[in-house]
Backbone as a chain_set.jsonl record, in Angstrom:
{"seq": "XXXXXXXXXXXXXXXXXXXXXXXXXXXXXXXXXXXXXXXXXXXXXXXXXXXXXXXXXXXXXXXXXXXXXXXXXXXXXXXXXXXXXXXXXXXXXXXXXXXXXXXXXXXXXXXXXXXXXXXXXXXXXXXXXXXXXXXXXXXXXXXXXXXXXXXXXXXX", "coords": {"N": [[-68.222, -25.3, 6.739], [-69.948, -22.424, 7.247], [-70.509, -19.111, 9.172], [-71.554, -16.286, 8.209], [-71.219, -13.563, 9.288], [-73.983, -10.576, 10.01], [-72.989, -7.815, 9.457], [-70.739, -8.366, 7.422], [-72.207, -9.424, 5.61], [-74.373, -7.204, 4.569], [-72.396, -5.323, 4.474], [-70.259, -6.534, 2.861], [-70.556, -8.755, 1.173], [-73.034, -8.085, -0.408], [-72.246, -5.469, -2.174], [-70.034, -6.197, -3.261], [-71.316, -8.721, -4.78], [-72.613, -6.699, -6.11], [-71.049, -5.114, -7.538], [-69.788, -6.869, -8.9], [-71.529, -8.436, -10.825], [-71.72, -5.685, -11.986], [-69.296, -5.149, -13.688], [-68.593, -7.147, -14.816], [-70.715, -7.735, -16.438], [-70.749, -5.0, -18.14], [-68.004, -5.51, -19.098], [-69.109, -6.946, -21.334], [-69.847, -5.12, -22.683], [-72.896, -4.251, -22.023], [-74.68, -2.521, -20.398], [-76.93, -2.906, -17.387], [-79.48, -1.798, -15.641], [-79.507, 0.713, -12.346], [-80.797, -0.418, -10.884], [-81.593, -3.113, -11.316], [-79.142, -3.918, -10.328], [-78.972, -3.295, -8.221], [-80.624, -5.41, -6.949], [-80.048, -7.97, -8.009], [-77.857, -7.416, -6.784], [-78.71, -7.821, -3.445], [-79.953, -9.446, -3.746], [-78.293, -11.874, -3.645], [-76.423, -11.711, -1.953], [-77.737, -11.812, 0.199], [-78.604, -14.855, -0.381], [-75.618, -15.951, -0.304], [-75.189, -15.905, 2.398], [-76.555, -18.066, 3.184], [-75.026, -19.924, 1.429], [-72.43, -20.228, 2.315], [-73.257, -20.983, 4.848], [-74.517, -23.33, 4.541], [-73.03, -24.977, 3.019], [-70.358, -27.085, 2.096], [-66.716, -25.686, 1.89], [-65.994, -25.321, -1.089], [-67.598, -26.567, -2.68], [-69.382, -25.046, -2.174], [-68.919, -22.603, -3.84], [-69.531, -22.871, -6.747], [-72.025, -23.614, -5.994], [-72.283, -21.121, -5.329], [-72.123, -19.556, -7.976], [-74.292, -20.84, -9.562], [-76.397, -19.917, -8.552], [-75.941, -17.289, -8.679], [-75.72, -16.577, -11.702], [-78.355, -17.368, -12.27], [-80.213, -15.808, -10.57], [-78.834, -13.194, -12.214], [-79.955, -14.073, -14.788], [-82.424, -13.931, -14.512], [-83.198, -11.447, -13.784], [-81.657, -9.595, -14.638], [-82.136, -9.795, -17.309], [-80.781, -10.706, -19.351], [-79.21, -13.025, -22.617], [-78.5, -16.597, -21.933], [-75.996, -17.315, -22.188], [-75.036, -15.005, -22.317], [-75.201, -14.119, -19.661], [-73.845, -16.026, -18.123], [-71.207, -15.99, -19.293], [-70.3, -13.319, -18.346], [-70.872, -13.314, -15.394], [-68.756, -15.282, -14.983], [-66.592, -14.07, -16.081], [-66.706, -12.152, -14.036], [-66.159, -13.823, -11.949], [-63.732, -14.128, -12.302], [-62.172, -12.157, -12.216], [-62.579, -11.835, -9.627], [-61.302, -14.072, -8.546], [-58.342, -13.949, -8.992], [-57.712, -11.716, -7.876], [-58.14, -12.714, -5.221], [-56.834, -15.119, -5.561], [-53.508, -14.622, -5.662], [-53.015, -13.354, -3.05], [-53.713, -14.778, -1.354], [-51.914, -16.127, -1.24], [-49.009, -14.991, -1.765], [-49.289, -13.229, -0.148], [-49.253, -14.286, 2.319], [-51.756, -14.625, 4.274], [-53.48, -15.383, 6.498], [-55.936, -16.862, 6.905], [-57.812, -18.434, 8.675], [-57.223, -16.377, 11.096], [-58.361, -14.151, 9.081], [-60.968, -14.968, 8.778], [-61.133, -14.722, 11.704], [-62.811, -12.375, 13.095], [-65.275, -10.576, 12.548], [-65.311, -8.109, 11.026], [-62.378, -8.022, 10.568], [-62.897, -9.719, 8.522], [-64.326, -7.938, 6.769], [-62.519, -6.599, 5.383], [-60.871, -8.45, 3.75], [-62.282, -8.382, 1.569], [-61.685, -5.438, 0.031], [-59.463, -5.736, -1.896], [-60.53, -6.838, -4.45], [-62.607, -5.528, -5.033], [-62.074, -2.966, -5.239], [-60.582, -3.595, -7.539], [-62.777, -4.754, -9.372], [-64.528, -2.207, -9.209], [-62.738, -0.081, -10.641], [-62.607, -1.361, -13.184], [-65.86, -1.058, -13.613], [-65.245, 1.933, -14.031], [-63.354, 2.609, -15.696], [-64.58, 1.159, -18.14], [-67.084, 1.951, -18.193], [-66.755, 5.346, -18.785], [-64.42, 5.609, -20.389], [-65.794, 3.876, -22.202], [-65.037, 0.735, -23.068], [-65.275, -2.307, -23.791], [-64.905, -5.542, -24.172], [-66.122, -7.058, -26.171], [-65.752, -5.294, -27.912], [-63.213, -5.711, -28.634], [-62.458, -8.671, -28.94], [-64.3, -9.705, -31.338], [-65.666, -12.498, -32.077], [-66.884, -12.351, -29.6], [-69.298, -10.871, -30.254], [-71.17, -12.964, -31.491], [-71.423, -14.661, -28.976], [-72.735, -12.563, -27.223], [-74.501, -10.968, -28.734]], "CA": [[-69.712, -24.358, 6.827], [-69.39, -20.916, 7.999], [-71.584, -18.306, 9.553], [-71.236, -15.108, 8.026], [-72.242, -12.347, 10.416], [-75.023, -10.259, 9.036], [-72.271, -6.952, 8.797], [-70.381, -8.915, 6.195], [-73.35, -9.994, 4.284], [-74.515, -6.119, 4.115], [-71.234, -4.055, 3.852], [-69.116, -7.269, 1.832], [-71.341, -9.407, 0.182], [-74.092, -7.239, -1.62], [-71.675, -4.732, -2.232], [-69.542, -7.835, -3.935], [-72.067, -9.052, -5.606], [-73.109, -5.851, -6.904], [-69.61, -4.898, -8.259], [-69.726, -8.307, -9.703], [-72.77, -8.39, -12.252], [-71.879, -4.546, -13.077], [-68.629, -5.236, -14.049], [-69.318, -8.737, -15.885], [-71.942, -7.041, -17.595], [-69.852, -3.865, -18.561], [-66.931, -5.859, -19.86], [-69.5, -7.254, -22.176], [-70.992, -3.93, -23.279], [-73.97, -4.37, -21.812], [-75.07, -1.052, -19.346], [-78.03, -2.91, -16.754], [-79.883, -0.301, -15.396], [-78.273, 0.294, -11.423], [-81.958, -0.754, -9.591], [-81.143, -4.325, -11.721], [-77.69, -4.008, -10.711], [-79.08, -3.269, -6.792], [-81.721, -6.057, -6.886], [-79.131, -8.798, -8.165], [-76.787, -7.41, -4.721], [-79.248, -8.006, -2.733], [-80.056, -11.441, -3.736], [-76.938, -12.507, -4.121], [-75.654, -11.209, -0.712], [-78.599, -13.053, 1.013], [-77.85, -16.797, -0.753], [-74.108, -16.165, -0.005], [-75.627, -15.739, 3.698], [-76.893, -19.435, 3.324], [-74.778, -20.952, 0.791], [-72.005, -20.369, 3.077], [-73.641, -21.559, 5.866], [-74.843, -24.669, 4.112], [-72.235, -25.896, 1.866], [-68.583, -27.098, 2.528], [-65.685, -25.042, 0.911], [-65.629, -25.455, -2.608], [-68.843, -26.734, -3.551], [-69.87, -23.576, -2.194], [-68.549, -21.708, -5.23], [-70.307, -23.699, -7.157], [-74.03, -22.863, -5.56], [-72.745, -19.8, -5.463], [-72.446, -19.246, -9.626], [-75.5, -21.095, -10.305], [-77.72, -18.348, -7.71], [-75.477, -15.519, -9.724], [-76.162, -16.375, -12.675], [-80.127, -17.329, -12.133], [-80.237, -14.274, -10.482], [-78.269, -12.255, -13.389], [-80.757, -13.772, -16.28], [-83.888, -13.795, -14.118], [-83.331, -9.814, -13.223], [-80.694, -8.678, -15.694], [-82.781, -10.523, -19.113], [-79.673, -11.273, -20.721], [-79.186, -14.208, -22.825], [-78.226, -17.254, -21.113], [-74.382, -17.437, -22.837], [-74.515, -13.877, -21.889], [-75.104, -14.209, -18.289], [-73.318, -16.784, -18.073], [-70.056, -15.131, -19.557], [-70.254, -12.146, -17.554], [-70.724, -13.409, -13.972], [-67.931, -16.132, -15.102], [-65.495, -12.742, -15.997], [-66.669, -11.593, -12.782], [-65.874, -14.457, -10.701], [-62.196, -14.429, -12.548], [-61.363, -10.97, -11.671], [-61.834, -11.968, -8.089], [-60.299, -15.161, -7.624], [-57.564, -13.546, -10.249], [-57.394, -11.064, -7.201], [-57.917, -13.202, -3.635], [-55.699, -16.43, -5.571], [-51.712, -14.099, -5.217], [-53.27, -12.372, -2.222], [-53.575, -15.372, -0.269], [-50.37, -16.977, -1.752], [-48.247, -14.351, -1.742], [-49.471, -11.891, 1.037], [-49.313, -14.478, 3.471], [-52.839, -14.171, 4.603], [-54.147, -17.027, 7.412], [-57.926, -17.653, 6.986], [-58.187, -18.692, 10.299], [-56.68, -14.965, 11.227], [-59.437, -12.821, 8.879], [-62.01, -15.625, 9.502], [-62.077, -14.711, 13.914], [-63.273, -11.19, 12.866], [-66.672, -9.877, 10.876], [-64.423, -6.889, 10.656], [-60.781, -8.299, 9.788], [-62.862, -9.929, 6.935], [-64.42, -6.967, 5.598], [-61.013, -5.299, 4.64], [-60.935, -9.304, 2.758], [-63.197, -8.097, -0.131], [-61.31, -4.558, -0.5], [-58.561, -5.578, -2.834], [-60.934, -7.344, -5.426], [-63.68, -4.305, -4.771], [-61.418, -2.07, -5.886], [-60.36, -3.667, -8.675], [-64.06, -4.314, -10.146], [-64.619, -0.731, -9.521], [-62.023, 0.32, -11.058], [-62.949, -2.263, -14.514], [-66.535, -0.439, -13.904], [-65.023, 3.519, -13.832], [-62.926, 2.767, -17.278], [-65.491, 0.53, -18.864], [-68.345, 3.343, -18.355], [-66.124, 5.926, -19.226], [-64.234, 5.474, -22.185], [-66.693, 3.088, -23.136], [-64.286, 0.199, -22.965], [-65.424, -3.138, -23.557], [-64.565, -7.088, -24.81], [-67.08, -7.104, -27.426], [-65.257, -4.242, -29.248], [-61.62, -5.706, -28.69], [-62.647, -10.091, -29.895], [-64.909, -10.207, -32.384], [-66.281, -13.48, -31.97], [-67.81, -12.658, -28.619], [-70.583, -10.609, -30.416], [-71.965, -14.159, -31.828], [-72.161, -14.713, -28.203], [-73.561, -11.273, -26.414], [-75.672, -11.057, -29.628]], "C": [[-69.321, -23.167, 7.401], [-70.224, -19.906, 8.363], [-71.364, -17.256, 9.496], [-72.098, -14.034, 8.767], [-72.864, -11.213, 9.32], [-73.917, -8.746, 8.741], [-71.37, -7.168, 7.091], [-71.192, -8.912, 5.049], [-73.491, -8.703, 3.69], [-73.477, -5.407, 3.615], [-70.014, -5.173, 3.056], [-69.713, -7.79, 0.959], [-72.264, -9.037, -0.617], [-73.188, -6.204, -2.328], [-70.722, -5.839, -3.684], [-70.285, -7.852, -5.01], [-72.934, -8.085, -6.933], [-72.127, -5.019, -7.866], [-69.727, -5.828, -9.119], [-70.533, -8.095, -11.142], [-72.714, -7.084, -12.322], [-70.666, -4.82, -14.135], [-68.374, -5.891, -15.37], [-70.014, -8.22, -17.049], [-71.351, -6.188, -18.747], [-68.467, -4.959, -19.569], [-67.806, -6.562, -21.324], [-70.554, -6.135, -23.041], [-72.226, -3.795, -22.932], [-74.356, -3.235, -19.722], [-76.548, -1.892, -18.435], [-77.991, -1.665, -16.199], [-79.201, -0.788, -13.684], [-79.575, 0.007, -10.101], [-81.541, -2.429, -9.735], [-79.958, -4.826, -11.003], [-78.016, -4.527, -8.697], [-79.689, -4.875, -5.846], [-80.822, -7.753, -6.698], [-78.251, -9.17, -7.08], [-77.23, -7.906, -4.414], [-79.557, -9.306, -2.247], [-79.156, -12.509, -3.35], [-76.05, -12.843, -2.664], [-76.677, -12.239, 0.284], [-78.367, -14.195, 0.91], [-76.677, -16.68, 0.009], [-74.426, -16.548, 1.787], [-75.662, -17.802, 4.034], [-76.384, -20.731, 2.691], [-73.502, -21.136, 1.968], [-72.338, -21.11, 4.527], [-74.259, -23.009, 5.923], [-73.898, -25.755, 3.045], [-70.815, -25.407, 2.117], [-68.035, -26.233, 1.754], [-65.273, -25.806, -0.117], [-66.562, -26.07, -3.275], [-69.397, -25.505, -3.468], [-69.593, -22.509, -3.502], [-69.324, -21.974, -6.051], [-71.747, -23.484, -7.559], [-73.665, -21.828, -5.693], [-72.939, -19.125, -7.405], [-73.752, -19.739, -10.356], [-76.635, -19.946, -9.584], [-76.759, -17.206, -8.892], [-76.045, -15.56, -10.959], [-77.72, -16.786, -13.083], [-80.426, -16.122, -11.806], [-80.689, -13.191, -11.225], [-79.33, -12.737, -14.735], [-81.998, -13.679, -15.578], [-84.364, -11.783, -14.366], [-82.897, -9.024, -14.238], [-81.088, -8.892, -17.361], [-82.275, -10.341, -19.873], [-79.659, -12.601, -20.934], [-78.925, -14.76, -21.847], [-76.954, -17.226, -21.525], [-74.221, -16.17, -22.155], [-73.515, -13.651, -20.62], [-73.729, -14.713, -17.986], [-71.84, -16.72, -18.074], [-70.164, -14.329, -18.709], [-70.381, -12.576, -16.057], [-68.828, -14.855, -14.555], [-66.333, -14.521, -15.063], [-65.584, -12.263, -14.359], [-65.956, -12.04, -12.17], [-64.028, -14.51, -11.216], [-62.016, -13.246, -12.27], [-61.198, -11.042, -10.128], [-60.822, -12.747, -7.339], [-58.601, -14.847, -8.837], [-55.972, -12.327, -8.797], [-57.153, -11.838, -6.039], [-56.511, -14.386, -3.632], [-54.799, -15.781, -4.995], [-51.731, -14.266, -4.151], [-52.789, -13.083, -1.447], [-52.512, -15.977, -0.327], [-49.364, -16.154, -1.161], [-48.519, -13.173, -0.356], [-49.769, -12.338, 1.839], [-50.441, -14.58, 4.479], [-53.277, -15.838, 5.302], [-55.514, -16.528, 7.452], [-57.87, -17.633, 7.932], [-58.218, -17.143, 10.527], [-58.313, -14.026, 10.714], [-60.78, -13.573, 9.223], [-62.519, -14.599, 11.041], [-62.509, -13.496, 13.822], [-64.289, -10.675, 12.121], [-65.965, -8.616, 10.246], [-63.359, -6.67, 9.588], [-61.435, -8.762, 7.835], [-63.357, -8.931, 6.186], [-63.076, -6.344, 4.7], [-60.55, -7.045, 3.514], [-61.094, -8.737, 1.031], [-62.122, -6.854, -0.605], [-60.602, -4.504, -1.63], [-59.656, -5.74, -4.351], [-62.196, -6.229, -5.551], [-62.968, -3.345, -5.275], [-61.188, -2.188, -7.2], [-61.763, -3.895, -9.903], [-64.495, -2.853, -10.117], [-63.664, 0.315, -10.64], [-62.072, -0.002, -12.722], [-64.987, -1.389, -14.865], [-66.241, 0.914, -14.458], [-64.901, 3.014, -15.497], [-63.787, 1.966, -18.207], [-66.64, 1.631, -19.317], [-68.125, 4.831, -19.103], [-65.613, 5.917, -20.35], [-64.29, 4.085, -23.061], [-65.446, 1.487, -23.866], [-65.112, -1.391, -22.709], [-64.841, -4.482, -24.365], [-64.663, -7.241, -25.523], [-66.179, -6.754, -28.461], [-64.031, -4.955, -29.018], [-61.743, -7.208, -29.325], [-64.176, -9.635, -30.227], [-66.004, -10.978, -32.384], [-67.189, -13.586, -30.878], [-69.227, -11.731, -29.188], [-71.175, -11.417, -31.097], [-72.538, -14.529, -30.392], [-73.002, -13.749, -27.537], [-74.746, -11.005, -27.177], [-75.732, -9.509, -30.08]], "O": [[-68.276, -23.067, 8.044], [-71.005, -19.808, 7.416], [-70.922, -16.759, 10.533], [-73.307, -13.803, 8.766], [-72.444, -10.99, 8.185], [-74.014, -8.453, 7.55], [-71.371, -6.472, 6.075], [-70.971, -8.535, 3.898], [-73.022, -8.555, 2.562], [-73.516, -4.892, 2.498], [-68.948, -4.679, 2.689], [-69.513, -7.387, -0.186], [-72.378, -9.683, -1.658], [-73.613, -6.119, -3.48], [-71.054, -5.958, -4.864], [-70.076, -7.196, -6.031], [-73.504, -8.38, -7.984], [-72.522, -4.368, -8.832], [-69.773, -5.468, -10.295], [-70.119, -7.678, -12.224], [-73.784, -6.734, -12.82], [-70.926, -4.745, -15.336], [-68.087, -5.467, -16.489], [-69.836, -8.323, -18.262], [-71.392, -6.477, -19.943], [-68.318, -4.822, -20.783], [-67.139, -6.681, -22.352], [-71.569, -6.287, -23.721], [-72.831, -3.043, -23.696], [-74.229, -3.422, -18.512], [-77.561, -1.384, -18.917], [-77.126, -0.79, -16.156], [-78.655, -1.866, -13.447], [-79.442, 0.139, -8.884], [-81.225, -3.079, -8.739], [-79.713, -6.033, -11.014], [-77.591, -5.499, -8.073], [-79.402, -5.301, -4.727], [-80.873, -8.495, -5.717], [-77.918, -10.243, -6.576], [-76.832, -9.05, -4.638], [-79.522, -9.953, -1.2], [-79.307, -13.64, -2.889], [-75.323, -13.794, -2.376], [-76.305, -13.216, 0.933], [-77.932, -14.811, 1.882], [-76.658, -17.322, 1.059], [-73.819, -17.484, 2.308], [-75.015, -18.505, 4.81], [-76.715, -21.898, 2.9], [-73.542, -22.205, 2.578], [-71.484, -21.759, 5.131], [-74.464, -23.69, 6.927], [-74.102, -26.865, 2.553], [-70.264, -24.316, 2.265], [-68.731, -25.852, 0.812], [-64.439, -26.712, -0.116], [-66.432, -26.168, -4.495], [-69.848, -24.897, -4.438], [-70.426, -21.671, -3.845], [-70.117, -21.044, -6.198], [-72.38, -23.298, -8.598], [-74.505, -21.104, -6.227], [-73.824, -18.374, -7.814], [-74.21, -19.27, -11.398], [-77.512, -19.319, -10.179], [-77.245, -16.5, -9.776], [-76.817, -14.676, -11.329], [-78.172, -16.486, -14.188], [-80.884, -15.335, -12.635], [-81.728, -12.533, -11.27], [-79.531, -11.917, -15.631], [-82.845, -13.192, -16.326], [-85.32, -11.176, -14.848], [-83.468, -8.034, -14.695], [-80.555, -8.362, -18.337], [-82.658, -9.934, -20.969], [-79.929, -13.417, -20.052], [-78.93, -14.142, -20.783], [-76.518, -16.832, -20.443], [-73.282, -16.116, -21.362], [-72.342, -13.352, -20.394], [-72.739, -14.047, -17.683], [-71.18, -17.218, -17.162], [-70.066, -15.047, -17.714], [-69.674, -11.805, -15.408], [-67.853, -14.66, -13.83], [-65.482, -14.243, -14.218], [-64.601, -12.069, -13.643], [-65.054, -11.383, -11.649], [-63.189, -14.936, -10.423], [-60.972, -13.429, -11.643], [-60.262, -10.61, -9.456], [-60.055, -12.58, -6.391], [-57.991, -15.806, -9.311], [-54.755, -12.175, -8.694], [-55.989, -11.793, -5.643], [-55.672, -14.645, -2.77], [-54.788, -15.958, -3.776], [-50.917, -15.05, -3.662], [-51.806, -12.773, -0.773], [-52.1, -16.447, 0.733], [-48.837, -16.519, -0.11], [-47.661, -12.445, 0.141], [-50.493, -11.695, 2.599], [-50.059, -14.627, 5.648], [-53.344, -16.957, 4.793], [-55.913, -15.689, 8.259], [-57.862, -16.486, 8.379], [-59.245, -16.577, 10.151], [-59.113, -13.472, 11.468], [-61.651, -12.978, 9.859], [-63.574, -14.051, 11.361], [-62.781, -13.248, 14.996], [-64.057, -10.328, 10.963], [-66.115, -8.253, 9.079], [-63.213, -5.966, 8.589], [-61.012, -8.499, 6.709], [-62.997, -8.849, 5.011], [-62.946, -5.793, 3.607], [-59.9, -6.801, 2.498], [-60.46, -8.705, -0.023], [-61.572, -7.127, -1.672], [-60.786, -3.588, -2.431], [-59.592, -4.883, -5.232], [-62.739, -6.379, -6.646], [-63.69, -2.723, -6.054], [-61.428, -1.297, -8.015], [-61.784, -3.365, -11.014], [-64.834, -2.371, -11.198], [-64.078, 1.296, -11.257], [-61.683, 0.852, -13.518], [-65.38, -1.186, -16.014], [-66.949, 1.21, -15.42], [-65.813, 2.982, -16.323], [-63.544, 2.3, -19.366], [-66.953, 2.011, -20.445], [-68.972, 5.39, -19.798], [-66.272, 6.2, -21.351], [-63.604, 3.502, -23.899], [-65.191, 1.391, -25.066], [-65.528, -1.66, -21.582], [-64.219, -4.171, -25.381], [-63.705, -7.63, -26.19], [-65.839, -7.384, -29.462], [-63.403, -4.235, -29.794], [-61.125, -7.245, -30.389], [-65.016, -9.285, -29.398], [-67.133, -10.536, -32.601], [-68.077, -14.438, -30.835], [-70.25, -11.901, -28.526], [-72.083, -10.813, -31.668], [-73.748, -14.721, -30.271], [-74.123, -14.17, -27.25], [-75.84, -10.824, -26.642], [-76.603, -9.128, -30.862]]}, "num_chains": 1, "name": "protein.A"}
């Protein structure tokens, strides 16, 4: 269990959640209003503080996904399969960046967690990638639904 400093919640978790929900839905061709993205981000960021505090490493990921899907479903108002897919896509992007970074980057997690400001550096690689996904999906009208026809049945 981990106690997240408030600066990590405000400067790390909330922006991360906003970028994740935004990128996840954009990948499916859905453009949620910025106000709703902000609401999901703030709620998920606050939830992240409590989840990390009361759940052990491992089960905390399931708790994050459940709350993220719930907030996104209620606030973004997409159907359940679309919401689950959007959040799963966003989580996949984060894991695909963090995993190799930890393995090949030779990053000592204890060292990163030792300072709240060092922790914020850990958010940067996947936040940059999520930002690029948002940029290209928005500017170039890119979506997975256009590329993979079977997704139209899920997204609607």
